[in-house]
C-alpha positions as CSV (number, residue, x, y, z in Angstrom):
1,M,-16.3,2.6,34.9
2,T,-14.8,-0.7,33.6
3,A,-14.6,-1.0,29.8
4,A,-17.0,-3.6,28.4
5,R,-15.5,-7.0,27.8
6,K,-14.7,-7.6,24.2
7,A,-13.1,-10.3,22.2
8,P,-9.3,-10.0,22.2
9,E,-9.2,-9.5,18.4
10,A,-11.7,-6.6,18.6
11,R,-9.9,-4.9,21.5
12,R,-6.6,-5.2,19.8
13,A,-8.1,-3.7,16.6
14,E,-9.5,-0.8,18.6
15,L,-6.1,0.0,20.1
16,I,-4.5,-0.1,16.6
17,E,-7.2,2.1,15.2
18,A,-6.8,4.6,18.1
19,A,-3.0,4.6,17.6
20,M,-3.2,5.3,13.9
21,R,-5.7,8.1,14.5
22,L,-3.4,9.7,17.0
23,F,-0.3,9.3,14.9
24,A,-2.1,11.2,12.2
25,E,-3.3,13.9,14.5
26,K,-0.3,14.4,16.7
27,G,2.6,12.7,15.0
28,L,4.4,9.6,16.0
29,D,6.8,11.1,18.5
30,E,4.2,13.2,20.3
31,T,1.8,10.2,20.9
32,A,2.2,8.4,24.2
33,V,0.8,5.1,25.3
34,S,-1.5,7.1,27.7
35,D,-2.9,8.9,24.7
36,I,-3.7,5.7,22.9
37,V,-5.5,4.1,25.9
38,G,-7.4,7.3,26.5
39,A,-8.6,7.4,22.9
40,A,-9.5,3.7,23.0
41,G,-11.3,4.1,26.3
42,V,-9.4,1.3,28.1
43,A,-7.1,1.1,31.1
44,Q,-3.3,1.4,30.6
45,G,-2.9,-2.2,31.8
46,T,-5.2,-3.4,29.1
47,F,-2.8,-2.0,26.5
48,Y,0.0,-4.2,27.8
49,L,-2.1,-7.3,27.4
50,Y,-1.8,-6.8,23.7
51,F,1.4,-4.8,23.1
52,E,4.7,-4.8,24.9
53,S,5.4,-1.1,24.2
54,K,4.6,1.8,22.0
55,A,7.1,0.4,19.4
56,D,5.1,-2.8,19.4
57,V,1.9,-1.0,18.5
58,V,3.7,1.0,15.9
59,N,4.8,-2.3,14.3
60,A,1.1,-3.4,14.4
61,V,0.0,-0.2,12.7
62,V,2.6,-0.7,10.0
63,V,1.4,-4.2,9.3
64,D,-2.3,-3.2,9.4
65,I,-1.8,-0.4,6.8
66,S,0.4,-2.5,4.6
67,E,-2.2,-5.3,4.5
68,Q,-4.9,-2.8,3.7
69,I,-2.9,-1.5,0.8
70,V,-2.2,-4.9,-0.6
71,A,-5.6,-6.6,0.0
72,G,-7.3,-5.1,-3.1
73,V,-4.3,-5.8,-5.3
74,E,-4.1,-9.4,-4.2
75,E,-7.8,-9.9,-4.9
76,I,-7.3,-8.7,-8.5
77,A,-4.2,-10.9,-9.0
78,D,-6.1,-14.0,-7.9
79,E,-9.1,-13.5,-10.3
80,E,-9.8,-16.5,-12.5
81,G,-10.0,-15.9,-16.2
82,T,-8.6,-12.4,-16.2
83,P,-5.7,-11.8,-18.6
84,A,-2.4,-10.9,-16.9
85,L,-2.1,-7.5,-18.7
86,D,-5.5,-6.4,-17.4
87,K,-4.6,-7.6,-13.9
88,M,-1.3,-5.6,-14.0
89,L,-3.1,-2.4,-15.1
90,R,-5.9,-2.8,-12.6
91,M,-3.4,-3.5,-9.8
92,R,-1.7,-0.2,-10.6
93,D,-5.1,1.6,-10.5
94,A,-6.0,-0.1,-7.2
95,L,-2.8,1.0,-5.5
96,L,-3.4,4.6,-6.7
97,S,-7.0,4.5,-5.5
98,V,-6.0,3.4,-2.0
99,V,-3.9,6.5,-1.8
100,S,-6.1,9.0,-3.6
101,E,-9.3,8.0,-1.9
102,D,-8.0,7.9,1.7
103,A,-7.5,11.6,2.7
104,A,-6.7,10.5,6.3
105,L,-3.9,8.2,5.0
106,L,-2.5,11.0,2.9
107,A,-2.5,13.4,5.8
108,F,-1.0,10.8,8.0
109,F,2.0,10.2,5.7
110,H,2.6,13.8,4.9
111,R,2.5,15.0,8.5
112,P,5.9,16.3,9.6
113,G,7.6,13.8,11.9
114,N,5.9,10.7,10.3
115,E,8.5,10.3,7.5
116,A,10.1,7.3,9.1
117,F,6.8,5.6,9.5
118,H,5.9,6.3,5.9
119,D,9.1,4.7,4.8
120,R,8.4,1.6,6.9
121,V,4.9,1.2,5.6
122,S,6.1,1.6,2.0
123,R,8.8,-1.1,2.5
124,D,6.4,-3.5,4.2
125,A,3.7,-3.1,1.5
126,L,6.2,-3.5,-1.3
127,R,7.6,-6.6,0.3
128,L,4.0,-8.1,0.4
129,L,3.5,-7.0,-3.2
130,V,6.5,-8.8,-4.7
131,P,5.0,-12.4,-4.7
132,V,1.7,-10.9,-6.0
133,H,3.4,-9.3,-8.9
134,E,5.4,-12.4,-9.5
135,R,2.3,-14.5,-9.9
136,V,0.8,-12.1,-12.5
137,I,4.0,-11.8,-14.4
138,Q,4.3,-15.6,-14.6
139,Q,0.8,-15.7,-15.9
140,G,1.6,-13.1,-18.5
141,R,4.7,-15.0,-19.5
142,D,2.6,-18.2,-20.0
143,E,0.1,-16.1,-22.0
144,G,2.9,-14.8,-24.2
145,V,2.2,-11.1,-23.5
146,F,5.1,-10.6,-21.0
147,K,8.4,-11.6,-22.7
148,I,10.7,-11.9,-19.8
149,S,12.9,-14.7,-18.5
150,H,12.8,-14.2,-14.7
151,P,9.4,-13.3,-13.3
152,D,10.8,-13.3,-9.7
153,D,13.5,-10.7,-10.4
154,A,11.1,-8.7,-12.5
155,A,8.6,-8.5,-9.6
156,R,11.4,-7.2,-7.3
157,F,12.4,-4.6,-9.9
158,I,8.8,-3.4,-10.1
159,A,8.7,-3.2,-6.3
160,A,11.9,-1.2,-6.3
161,L,10.6,1.1,-9.0
162,Q,7.4,1.7,-7.0
163,D,9.5,2.5,-4.0
164,V,11.3,5.2,-6.0
165,T,8.0,6.5,-7.4
166,D,6.1,6.4,-4.1
167,P,2.4,7.0,-4.8
168,F,2.0,9.1,-1.7
169,D,4.7,11.5,-3.0
170,M,3.1,11.4,-6.5
171,F,-0.1,12.7,-5.0
172,A,1.7,15.6,-3.5
173,E,2.0,17.0,-7.1
174,P,-1.5,16.6,-8.4
175,E,-0.7,18.7,-11.5
176,R,1.9,16.1,-12.6
177,L,0.1,13.0,-11.5
178,G,-1.1,12.0,-15.0
179,H,2.5,12.4,-16.3
180,H,4.0,10.3,-13.5
181,V,1.5,7.5,-13.9
182,E,1.9,7.4,-17.7
183,A,5.7,7.3,-17.4
184,L,5.6,4.6,-14.8
185,T,3.2,2.5,-16.9
186,E,5.2,2.8,-20.1
187,F,8.4,1.9,-18.3
188,V,6.9,-1.2,-16.6
189,L,5.2,-2.5,-19.7
190,R,8.3,-2.1,-21.9
191,G,10.4,-3.7,-19.1
192,L,8.0,-6.7,-19.2
193,G,8.5,-7.0,-22.9
194,C,5.2,-5.8,-24.1
195,G,5.0,-4.8,-27.8
196,D,4.7,-1.3,-29.1
197,D,1.1,-1.8,-29.9
198,V,0.2,-2.8,-26.3
199,V,2.1,0.1,-24.8
200,A,0.6,2.6,-27.3
201,A,-2.9,1.3,-26.7
202,E,-2.6,1.7,-22.9
203,I,-1.1,5.2,-23.2
204,A,-3.8,6.3,-25.6
205,R,-6.4,4.9,-23.2
206,M,-4.8,6.8,-20.2
207,R,-4.7,10.1,-22.1
208,G,-8.4,9.8,-22.8
209,R,-9.1,9.2,-19.1
210,V,-6.6,11.3,-17.1
């Protein structure tokens, strides 16, 4: 039976979704193009209308996951009338929520054999986050709450710090999660030049919540 005709964007999205599901279930190396087209319910030739190879669909999955991770953060950063400090803290919480609330994504990244894929998604998402953080840091500088001279470099440093303290790895140690998040928050706020009162207020708030 011939697959029903669909808009190219919808068919491509189905292939990406099928690929991600199989990468989570079988691992990246064990998933073949034939597995992906079977899961998507299309002919193998259809796959090659959208992707040149398995590597090409892997790249598409990396981009798709990265954009999902960043979307909520970018929405917060672009809010009108919200102070920069509130944005920065809510952006942190949004990133953690993406990881903590998506069990499939956690399983995907922790599956043996998917380590390289995990690293690629992390790098891609952090690359997308740098200009988002830069906008918020610049706003905080204009508001006088972030006392820092170079918002662009500060945004890159925060991205590098997030790369080291990968949230997917943090959730692998749930008993230490609160400690990790508190330490990261204090380090970032002090690095942005926030006063002791600001840092202390946020740590106190976190300790009452976590």
